[in-house]
N, C-alpha and C positions, 0 to 999 in steps of 0.2 A: 139332430137328425143323423141317421145312420150314414156312415161314410162308405162309399163304394170304391172298388178298384177302378182304375182308368177304363178298363174294358167294360165293366158293367155301367159305369157312368155314361159311356157313349150310348148304350142302349137306352138308358134313362132319358138322355137329352134328345134323342131322336123321336121320342113320343110326343103326342099332342096332349095338352093338359086335360084332366078330367075324364080320362078314358076308363073303360071297363076292360081290365087286363087279364090275360092268361099267360103265365110264365111257365113254359113247358120244360121239364128238367130243371126245376127251380133250385135244387140242392138245398141250401140253408134259407131259402126265401128272402135273400138279401135284397134282390131287385124289387119284388112286390112291396116289401116294407118301406124301402126308400121312396118308391113311387107314390105310395099312399101318403107318406109324411110330407112330401114336397108338393102334392096336389097334381102330379102327373097322372095319377089314377084315382078314380073315385071308389072303385071296388077292384078286387084282384082275386084270382085263383092261382095258387101255387101247385103245380102238378109235378109229382115225382113218382117214379116207378119203384125205386129201391127202398127197402125198409129203413136203413140208416139215415139217408138224406131226408126221407119223409118225416121221420121223428125229429130230426134236427130242424126242419122247416116249421113243424108245429111248435117246437120250443121257442124258436125265434119270433114267431108271430105272437105267441103268448107273452113273452118277455117284453114285447113292444106294445102290448095292450091293444092290439088291432084285430082281435078275433071277430069283431063285428063287421069288419071291412075286408078281411082276407080269409079265404077258405082254403085250407090245405087238403088236397085230394090225392089219393094214391091210384095210379093207373098208368097205362102205356100210351105215351104220346097224347094225341087229341082225344083219346077216350075219356079224359077227365072233364071235358066240357060238352055242353049241348049246343046244337046249332042255334045261333042268334043270342047266345048268352054273353058273349064278349065282342068287342069291336077291335081289339088290339091283341096280337099274339107275339110274344118274344120267345125265341129259342136260341140258346147260346151254349158254347163249349162242346159242341159235337162236330163230327165230320159233315161236310156239305152233302154227301150222299145220304147219310142218315137223316139229316134235316129234311132233305127232299122226299125221302121215303115216308117220314112222319106226316108231311103235308099231303103227300099223295094218298096215303092210307086214310087220312082224316078229312079228305075233301068235303064230305057232306057237312062237317062241322065248321067249315070256313064261311058258311052263309052269314052275312052280316058283318064279317070281319073286314075292316077297311084299312088295316095297316099291319104288315108283318115286319118285325125287326129281328134280324137274324145274324148270328155271329158264328160262322163255320170256322173250325180250327184248320181244316184242310179241305180240298175239293170245292173251292169257291166257284169254279167254273161249272161244276156239276149242278150246284144250287142255282146259279144264274140261268142255266139252260132250263131247269125245271120252271123257274119263274117265267121265263120267256114263253115256253111251250104252253103254259097255263094262263097266259094273258095277265100276268102281274108285271107291273112296270116299276123298275127301280127309280126312286126319286132322290135317294141320297146314298152315298158310300163314304166310309171313313176307314182309315188305317192307322194303327198305333203300334208302338212297341212297349211292352211291359214285362219286367222280370226276364228279359232276354228272349221273349217270344213276340212274334208279330201277329196281330189280329186284324181281320177285316170285319166291318159291320155293314150290313146291307139293310136299307129300309125300302120296302116295296108296297105298292097299293094295287088293287084290282084295276084293270084297264078302264073300266067304266068310271072309276073314281079319280083318274089321273088327268092332269092338264096337258100331259105329253103322251105320245104313243111309243111303243117299242121300236117302230120304224125310225123314229127320231132319235131315240136313245142309242140305237145300234147302227145308225147311219155311219158309214166309213168316215174316219176323222183324219185330217192332216195334223201332224205334230212336228215340232222343230222350227227351224228358221227358213227363210226363203232360199238360202244357199245349201241347206241340208235338212230336208224334211222327208217324212215317210207317211204313207197312208195306212192307217190301221183298219183292217177289215172287220166286218161284223163278228166273225169268229174270234179274232184277236181281242176285240172289246169284251166279248163274253169271258174270255180267259183272264184278261188283266184287269177288267173293271172299267165300264164306260166313263164313270166319273173320276175314278182313281187316276186314270191316265191323264186327265185334264189337270187334276190337282198336283200330281207329281209329288215331290218332296223326298227328303232323305230316307224316310222309312220305306216308302214305295220302292225307291232305288235299291235299298238294302235287301228287301224281299226278293227282288229279281236277280240281284247279284248272288244271293244264296242259291237261287234256282239254277243260275249258270254253273255254280260249283257242283251242284248235284248232277247236272247233265254231263259235265266234264268227267266226273267220276264214273258215270255209267259208260261213257264213250271209252274210257281207259279200260274198263272191264270187257267191253264188246270187242276191242281191238285184239284181244287174246284169242278170239274165236275165228275159225275159218268157215263157219256155217253161213250159207247164203242169207238165212233169216237174220243173223247177227249183223251182216254187212248192210242189209236193207234197213234194219232198225237204226244202225249207226248213221246212215245217210239222212234219215228222217230227223234224228236228233241234231245232226250238224246244221241242218237247215233251220231248225227251231232255235238253236244256239245263236246262229248268225243273226236271226231276226230279233231276238231279245237284245243282243248287243247293239244292234242298229237302233232299236227303239230307245234304249237307255241313252245312247250317245246323242240322239236328237233331242230328247227331253232335257238333258243337261246343257246342251248348246242353247236351248231356248231360254234357259235361266241366266245365261251370261249377260 
């Protein structure tokens, strides 16, 4: 069976067996091939916009002998599928804003889709906001580090298909210990991940420590400016920085 990277393996594992899959931005069609081979997918469509990856995907499918079960199609986003044709969509390796745009533009094609498995490289909060605004409920989140990069994977289902509601998912949460705890607001859960904050772990902490470093660099740059806008922005970032440090401190105390 085809061996996947840790990142793609996460997407594979968050699928339900026997699905009809569309992998958007499929690149070399590695995920569809692996899903067919393992039984996670019964059929698959590998969608790719660019000529090079499209041809590479066709070669991969052909070399795997799976032309009868995987169709490689060239097109932009969800243009490669028809409404009701698939029940599971995977989109990986793009920014969260771009994934949200693909889903927004392709809304009519989402009819009959009961699972979205998404891996944004950045802008995870933008993607979570789109899911929330369009009544998709996150059921699982994972975070991993691979080759020096940190990836989040989000699995979501339509509200009518979920056993929980968005109100429950984003209900403010207390984290930490009795003597040192903070309440995460709904907006903070959208930003950090409602399930990721519960799972915690070293990779999650590392991600937000890197975010702290970025904020500190921006603050250092803003400190050189006397503009009122710079001072206002610095104030906002200092509050954000303080909050992230507080959350990480509570999460680490909770593990002691």
